[in-house]
DOSEFI-762507 format. One record per residue: residue in one letter; x, y, z of N, C-alpha, C in turn. Coordinates in steps of 0.1 Angstrom, whole numbers, padded with zeros to 4 digits, always signed. Layout:
# DOSEFI-762507
aXYZXYZXYZ ...
//
This chain:
# DOSEFI-762507
m+0292-0016+2434+0294-0011+2420+0309-0010+2418 r+0313-0016+2406+0327-0016+2403+0332-0002+2399 s+0345+0000+2401+0351+0013+2397+0350+0014+2382 g+0348+0027+2378+0347+0030+2363+0333+0028+2358 a+0323+0023+2367+0310+0021+2362+0302+0034+2360 l+0306+0045+2367+0299+0058+2366+0306+0067+2357 i+0316+0063+2349+0323+0071+2339+0313+0075+2328 a+0311+0087+2325+0302+0092+2315+0305+0086+2301 p+0295+0084+2293+0298+0079+2279+0308+0087+2271 c+0308+0101+2274+0316+0109+2266+0331+0107+2269 l+0334+0099+2281+0348+0096+2284+0352+0082+2282 l+0343+0075+2274+0345+0061+2272+0358+0058+2264 a+0362+0068+2256+0374+0066+2248+0386+0065+2256 s+0385+0070+2269+0397+0071+2277+0399+0059+2287 l+0390+0049+2286+0391+0037+2295+0404+0030+2292 s+0410+0025+2302+0423+0017+2301+0419+0003+2297 v+0429-0004+2293+0427-0018+2289+0423-0026+2302 a+0429-0023+2313+0426-0031+2325+0411-0028+2330 g+0407-0016+2329+0393-0013+2333+0383-0019+2324 l+0387-0020+2311+0378-0026+2301+0377-0041+2304 a+0388-0048+2307+0387-0062+2310+0379-0065+2322 a+0380-0056+2333+0372-0058+2345+0358-0056+2342 a+0354-0047+2333+0340-0045+2330+0334-0056+2323 q+0343-0063+2314+0338-0074+2306+0336-0087+2314 t+0343-0089+2326+0342-0101+2333+0329-0102+2342 a+0323-0090+2344+0311-0090+2352+0300-0097+2345 q+0293-0106+2351+0281-0113+2345+0268-0108+2350 p+0260-0103+2342+0247-0098+2347+0238-0109+2351 p+0228-0106+2359+0218-0116+2363+0210-0121+2351 a+0204-0132+2352+0196-0138+2341+0185-0129+2337 g+0183-0128+2324+0173-0119+2318+0177-0105+2317 q+0189-0101+2321+0194-0088+2321+0207-0087+2314 t+0210-0076+2308+0223-0074+2302+0229-0061+2307 q+0242-0061+2308+0249-0050+2314+0254-0041+2302 s+0250-0028+2303+0254-0018+2293+0269-0016+2294 p+0277-0017+2283+0291-0015+2284+0295-0001+2286 t+0285+0008+2284+0289+0022+2286+0285+0028+2299 s+0275+0023+2306+0270+0029+2318+0273+0021+2330 g+0274+0007+2329+0276-0002+2340+0264-0006+2347 h+0252+0000+2344+0239-0004+2350+0234-0015+2342 t+0225-0023+2348+0219-0034+2341+0207-0028+2334 a+0203-0035+2324+0192-0031+2316+0184-0043+2311 h+0171-0042+2311+0163-0053+2306+0166-0056+2291 t+0164-0069+2288+0167-0073+2274+0157-0067+2264 t+0146-0064+2269+0136-0059+2259+0139-0045+2256 p+0142-0042+2243+0146-0028+2239+0135-0019+2239 t+0138-0006+2243+0128+0004+2243+0126+0010+2229 p+0114+0010+2224+0112+0015+2210+0117+0029+2209 t+0124+0032+2198+0127+0046+2195+0117+0052+2187 h+0119+0065+2184+0109+0072+2175+0108+0067+2162 s+0119+0061+2156+0119+0056+2143+0114+0041+2142 g+0112+0035+2154+0106+0022+2155+0117+0011+2154 t+0130+0015+2155+0141+0005+2154+0150+0008+2166 a+0157-0002+2171+0166-0001+2183+0178+0006+2178 p+0184+0016+2185+0196+0022+2180+0208+0013+2182 h+0218+0014+2174+0230+0007+2175+0238+0012+2187 t+0245+0003+2194+0253+0007+2205+0267+0004+2202 a+0276+0014+2203+0290+0012+2200+0296+0004+2211 s+0304-0006+2208+0311-0014+2218+0325-0010+2218 p+0331-0010+2230+0345-0005+2232+0354-0016+2226 s+0365-0011+2219+0375-0020+2214+0386-0021+2224 a+0395-0030+2220+0406-0032+2229+0415-0020+2231 s+0415-0011+2222+0424+0000+2223+0418+0011+2232 g+0406+0009+2237+0399+0019+2245+0390+0028+2238 k+0390+0027+2225+0381+0035+2217+0369+0027+2213 a+0358+0034+2211+0345+0028+2208+0346+0023+2193 s+0343+0010+2191+0343+0006+2177+0329+0009+2171 p+0329+0012+2159+0316+0016+2153+0307+0004+2151 a+0294+0007+2153+0284-0004+2151+0283-0007+2136 p+0280-0020+2133+0278-0024+2119+0269-0014+2111 g+0273-0010+2099+0264-0002+2091+0265+0013+2095 s+0274+0016+2105+0275+0031+2108+0284+0037+2098 s+0284+0051+2098+0291+0059+2088+0306+0057+2090 a+0311+0053+2101+0325+0052+2103+0331+0041+2095 t+0323+0030+2091+0328+0019+2083+0328+0022+2069 q+0322+0034+2065+0321+0037+2051+0332+0046+2047 p+0335+0047+2034+0345+0057+2030+0341+0071+2033 a+0352+0080+2034+0349+0094+2037+0341+0100+2027 g+0331+0108+2031+0322+0114+2021+0312+0122+2029 p+0303+0129+2022+0293+0137+2029+0283+0129+2037 a+0280+0132+2049+0271+0125+2057+0257+0126+2052 e+0250+0115+2052+0236+0115+2048+0226+0116+2059 s+0215+0123+2057+0205+0124+2067+0198+0111+2069 p+0194+0108+2082+0186+0096+2084+0173+0096+2078 v+0168+0108+2074+0155+0109+2067+0157+0107+2053 s+0150+0098+2046+0152+0095+2032+0149+0108+2024 g+0158+0111+2015+0157+0122+2005+0161+0135+2011 a+0165+0136+2024+0169+0149+2030+0184+0151+2027 s+0187+0164+2025+0200+0168+2023+0209+0168+2035 p+0222+0168+2034+0230+0169+2046+0228+0181+2055 s+0223+0191+2049+0221+0204+2057+0209+0203+2066 g+0201+0192+2065+0190+0190+2074+0177+0194+2069 t+0176+0196+2055+0163+0200+2049+0153+0189+2051 s+0141+0191+2055+0131+0181+2057+0128+0175+2043 a+0124+0162+2044+0121+0154+2032+0108+0160+2027 g+0107+0161+2013+0095+0165+2007+0093+0180+2006 k+0102+0188+2012+0101+0202+2012+0106+0208+1999 a+0098+0216+1992+0102+0221+1979+0113+0231+1980 p+0122+0231+1971+0133+0240+1971+0129+0254+1970 a+0136+0263+1976+0132+0277+1975+0133+0282+1961 v+0122+0290+1957+0122+0295+1943+0127+0309+1943 a+0136+0312+1934+0142+0325+1933+0131+0335+1929 p+0130+0347+1935+0119+0356+1931+0122+0362+1917 h+0111+0365+1911+0112+0370+1897+0119+0384+1898 k+0127+0386+1888+0134+0399+1887+0124+0410+1883 k+0124+0421+1889+0115+0432+1886+0119+0437+1872 l+0108+0440+1864+0110+0445+1851+0115+0460+1852 t+0123+0463+1842+0127+0477+1841+0116+0485+1835 r+0117+0498+1836+0107+0507+1831+0105+0505+1815 p+0115+0504+1807+0113+0501+1793+0106+0488+1791 q+0110+0478+1799+0103+0465+1798+0088+0465+1801 q+0085+0473+1812+0071+0475+1815+0063+0482+1804 i+0070+0492+1798+0063+0499+1787+0061+0489+1775 a+0071+0481+1772+0069+0471+1761+0058+0462+1764 a+0057+0457+1777+0046+0448+1781+0032+0454+1779 l+0031+0466+1784+0018+0473+1783+0015+0476+1768 a+0025+0479+1760+0022+0481+1746+0017+0468+1739 d+0022+0457+1743+0017+0444+1739+0002+0442+1742 q-0001+0446+1755-0015+0445+1759-0024+0454+1752 l-0019+0466+1749-0027+0476+1742-0031+0471+1728 a-0022+0465+1722-0024+0459+1708-0035+0448+1708 q-0037+0442+1720-0047+0432+1721-0060+0436+1729 a-0061+0449+1731-0073+0454+1739-0086+0451+1732 k-0096+0447+1740-0109+0443+1734-0120+0454+1735 t-0118+0464+1744-0128+0474+1746-0120+0488+1746 p-0127+0499+1743-0121+0512+1744-0118+0515+1758 e-0125+0510+1768-0122+0513+1782-0109+0507+1786 d-0106+0495+1782-0094+0488+1785-0082+0496+1778 a-0084+0500+1766-0074+0507+1759-0071+0520+1765 q-0081+0527+1770-0078+0540+1777-0070+0538+1790 m-0074+0527+1797-0067+0524+1809-0052+0521+1807 l-0049+0513+1796-0036+0510+1793-0028+0522+1788 e-0034+0531+1780-0028+0543+1776-0024+0552+1787 a-0033+0553+1797-0030+0561+1809-0018+0555+1817 r-0017+0542+1818-0006+0536+1825+0007+0538+1817 l+0006+0537+1804+0018+0540+1796+0023+0554+1797 e+0014+0563+1797+0018+0577+1799+0025+0580+1813 a+0019+0573+1823+0025+0575+1836+0039+0569+1837 l+0041+0558+1830+0055+0552+1830+0065+0561+1822 r+0060+0566+1811+0069+0575+1803+0073+0587+1811 a+0063+0593+1818+0066+0605+1826+0074+0602+1838 a+0074+0589+1843+0082+0586+1855+0097+0586+1852 g+0101+0586+1840+0115+0587+1836+0120+0601+1836 l+0112+0611+1838+0116+0625+1838+0121+0629+1852 s+0132+0637+1851+0137+0643+1864+0128+0653+1869 p+0129+0657+1882+0120+0667+1888+0121+0680+1880 t+0133+0684+1876+0134+0697+1869+0127+0696+1855 t+0129+0685+1848+0122+0683+1835+0107+0683+1837 q+0102+0676+1847+0088+0676+1850+0082+0690+1852 l+0090+0699+1859+0086+0712+1862+0085+0720+1848 l+0095+0718+1840+0094+0725+1827+0083+0720+1818 l+0080+0707+1819+0068+0702+1812+0055+0707+1816 r+0053+0709+1829+0041+0715+1835+0040+0729+1831 r+0051+0736+1831+0051+0750+1827+0047+0752+1812 a+0052+0743+1804+0048+0743+1789+0033+0740+1788 q+0028+0731+1796+0013+0729+1795+0005+0741+1799 k+0010+0748+1809+0003+0761+1813+0004+0771+1802 d+0016+0772+1796+0017+0782+1785+0008+0778+1773 s+0006+0765+1771-0003+0761+1760-0017+0764+1763 q-0021+0762+1775-0035+0766+1779-0037+0781+1779 a-0027+0789+1780-0028+0803+1780-0026+0808+1765 d-0026+0799+1756-0024+0803+1742-0011+0809+1739 k-0001+0803+1745+0013+0808+1743+0022+0796+1738 p+0019+0791+1726+0026+0779+1721+0041+0782+1720 d+0045+0794+1716+0059+0797+1714+0067+0795+1728 d+0060+0801+1738+0066+0799+1752+0067+0784+1756 a+0057+0777+1752+0057+0763+1755+0068+0755+1748 v+0070+0759+1735+0081+0753+1728+0094+0756+1734 e+0096+0768+1739+0109+0772+1746+0111+0764+1759 d+0100+0762+1766+0101+0754+1779+0105+0740+1776 l+0099+0734+1765+0102+0720+1762+0116+0719+1756 s+0121+0729+1749+0134+0729+1744+0144+0729+1756 d+0141+0736+1766+0150+0735+1778+0149+0721+1785 a+0138+0715+1785+0136+0702+1790+0144+0692+1782 l+0144+0693+1769+0151+0684+1760+0166+0685+1761 a+0170+0698+1765+0185+0700+1767+0189+0691+1779 l+0180+0689+1788+0184+0681+1800+0182+0666+1798 q+0172+0662+1790+0169+0648+1788+0166+0646+1773 p+0176+0646+1764+0173+0645+1750+0168+0631+1745 d+0169+0621+1754+0165+0608+1750+0151+0604+1754 s+0144+0614+1759+0130+0612+1763+0120+0614+1751 a+0114+0603+1747+0104+0603+1736+0092+0612+1739 i+0088+0612+1751+0076+0619+1755+0078+0634+1754 l+0091+0639+1756+0094+0653+1755+0094+0657+1740 w+0099+0649+1731+0099+0652+1717+0085+0653+1712 r+0077+0643+1716+0063+0644+1712+0055+0656+1717 s+0058+0660+1730+0052+0671+1736+0056+0684+1728 r+0068+0685+1725+0072+0697+1718+0066+0697+1703 a+0065+0686+1697+0059+0685+1684+0044+0690+1685 q+0037+0687+1696+0024+0691+1698+0023+0706+1699 m+0033+0712+1706+0033+0727+1708+0036+0733+1695 r+0045+0727+1687+0048+0733+1674+0037+0732+1664 l+0029+0721+1665+0017+0721+1657+0007+0732+1661 a+0006+0734+1674-0003+0745+1678+0002+0759+1673 a+0015+0760+1672+0021+0773+1667+0021+0774+1652 g+0016+0763+1645+0015+0763+1631+0028+0759+1624 d+0038+0754+1631+0051+0750+1625+0050+0735+1622 f+0044+0732+1610+0042+0717+1607+0055+0710+1605 k+0064+0716+1598+0077+0710+1594+0084+0706+1607 a+0086+0716+1616+0093+0713+1628+0086+0702+1637 a+0072+0703+1636+0065+0692+1644+0068+0679+1638 i+0069+0677+1625+0072+0664+1619+0086+0660+1623 t+0095+0669+1623+0109+0666+1627+0109+0661+1641 d+0102+0667+1650+0102+0663+1665+0095+0649+1666 l+0085+0647+1658+0078+0634+1659+0087+0623+1654 g+0096+0626+1644+0105+0616+1639+0115+0612+1650 e+0119+0622+1658+0128+0620+1669+0121+0611+1680 a+0109+0614+1682+0101+0607+1693+0099+0592+1688 l+0096+0590+1676+0093+0576+1671+0106+0568+1669 q+0117+0575+1667+0130+0568+1667+0133+0563+1681 r+0129+0569+1691+0132+0564+1705+0121+0555+1710 e+0109+0556+1705+0098+0547+1710+0088+0545+1698 g+0091+0536+1690+0084+0534+1677+0070+0528+1680 r+0067+0523+1692+0053+0518+1694+0044+0527+1702 d+0047+0540+1702+0039+0550+1709+0028+0554+1699 a+0016+0549+1702+0004+0551+1694+0001+0566+1694 k+0003+0573+1705+0000+0587+1705+0009+0595+1696 s+0021+0592+1694+0030+0599+1685+0026+0596+1671 w+0022+0584+1667+0017+0581+1654+0003+0589+1651 g-0005+0589+1662-0017+0597+1660-0015+0612+1657 l-0005+0617+1665-0002+0631+1663+0004+0634+1649 l+0012+0624+1645+0018+0625+1631+0007+0625+1621 s-0003+0617+1622-0014+0617+1613-0022+0630+1613 t-0023+0636+1624-0030+0649+1625-0022+0660+1618 v-0009+0660+1620+0000+0670+1613-0001+0668+1598 e+0000+0656+1594+0000+0653+1579-0014+0657+1573 d-0024+0655+1581-0037+0659+1576-0038+0674+1575 q-0033+0681+1584-0034+0696+1583-0024+0701+1572 r-0014+0693+1569-0006+0697+1558-0012+0693+1544 k-0024+0687+1545-0031+0683+1533-0024+0671+1525 d-0016+0664+1533-0010+0652+1528-0018+0640+1532 g-0029+0637+1524-0038+0626+1527-0032+0613+1528 p-0024+0608+1519-0018+0595+1520-0009+0593+1532 a-0001+0603+1535+0007+0603+1547-0001+0602+1560 a-0012+0610+1560-0021+0610+1572-0027+0596+1574 l-0031+0590+1562-0038+0577+1563-0028+0566+1567 k-0016+0567+1562-0006+0557+1566-0003+0557+1581 a-0001+0570+1586+0002+0571+1600-0010+0566+1609 w-0022+0568+1604-0034+0564+1612-0035+0549+1612 q-0031+0543+1601-0032+0528+1600-0022+0522+1610 k-0011+0529+1612-0001+0524+1622-0007+0526+1636 v-0015+0536+1638-0021+0538+1651-0030+0526+1654 l-0038+0521+1644-0047+0510+1646-0040+0497+1648 e-0028+0496+1643-0020+0484+1646-0016+0483+1661 l-0013+0495+1667-0008+0496+1681-0020+0497+1690 n-0031+0503+1686-0043+0505+1695-0056+0503+1686 p-0060+0491+1684-0072+0489+1676-0085+0497+1681 m-0085+0500+1694-0097+0506+1699-0097+0521+1697 a-0086+0527+1692-0085+0541+1689-0096+0545+1679 d-0099+0536+1670-0110+0539+1660-0117+0526+1657 k-0125+0522+1667-0131+0509+1667-0139+0506+1655 n-0147+0516+1651-0156+0514+1639-0150+0519+1626 h-0137+0523+1627-0130+0528+1615-0136+0540+1608 k-0143+0548+1615-0149+0560+1609-0138+0570+1605 h-0128+0572+1614-0118+0581+1611-0109+0576+1599 l-0107+0563+1600-0099+0556+1589-0106+0558+1575 d-0119+0556+1575-0126+0558+1563-0126+0572+1558 a-0127+0582+1567-0126+0596+1563-0112+0599+1558 l-0102+0594+1564-0088+0597+1558-0086+0590+1545 h-0092+0579+1543-0091+0572+1530-0098+0580+1519 i-0109+0586+1522-0116+0595+1512-0108+0607+1509 k-0101+0613+1519-0093+0625+1517-0081+0621+1508 a-0076+0609+1510-0064+0605+1503-0067+0601+1489 f-0078+0594+1487-0080+0588+1474-0094+0591+1468 g-0101+0599+1475-0115+0603+1469-0126+0594+1473 q-0138+0598+1470-0150+0590+1473-0150+0578+1464 p-0151+0566+1470-0152+0554+1461-0164+0554+1452 t-0163+0549+1440-0175+0549+1431-0181+0535+1430 
//
């Protein structure tokens, strides 16, 4: 075996011109070819590769460096390397693999409330409407701080104990902490209605609806206050708004018809 025949392929670039010439003068036996990189003889029949094509073999140049095989990337202009797999990106992504889909951004609480309000307006049964109303109330209450929730529960206990004035005071303290909460304004309006203060109740409901105009409960409470004030047209108008937001609140329109009679009298 000639000198230099055992040199590893990774050191091929360091072969001298003399060693290269010696390696090229050796003639292999018939039917065999000598590998320019290993020095061992190899059969002329190529071993199939996984892709079904014989790999290109870089031949050493006179300068001692391996010259690139025809069609190799070294003969092409500088640019990003392409994957041998058709359609694959240079990063090695497999062909046919779908790109990663960015996860949907989570809806904010106001956006969730708006989405549920849309569903409530399209509810087909009273049961569906009740479920959606419950979810809406839970979302509204979720925006309250622990201290505000404590004051709200205290107001509810005062109301159950027939102490509406104390309940109003509790809710006033809660509103001092979170004045932008529509549910607190509506709750205090309800307590003021129980205390017989209709004017203050309407004022609180105006604040509530200014912050959340699609709250069917606030419109329903406003209709009740106007009805107790003997303002039939105002009570009817508020109830009509309720039916726009929650058609199942009065599915057969019995309450609507009753308010219409109060406002305009019995039809003849």
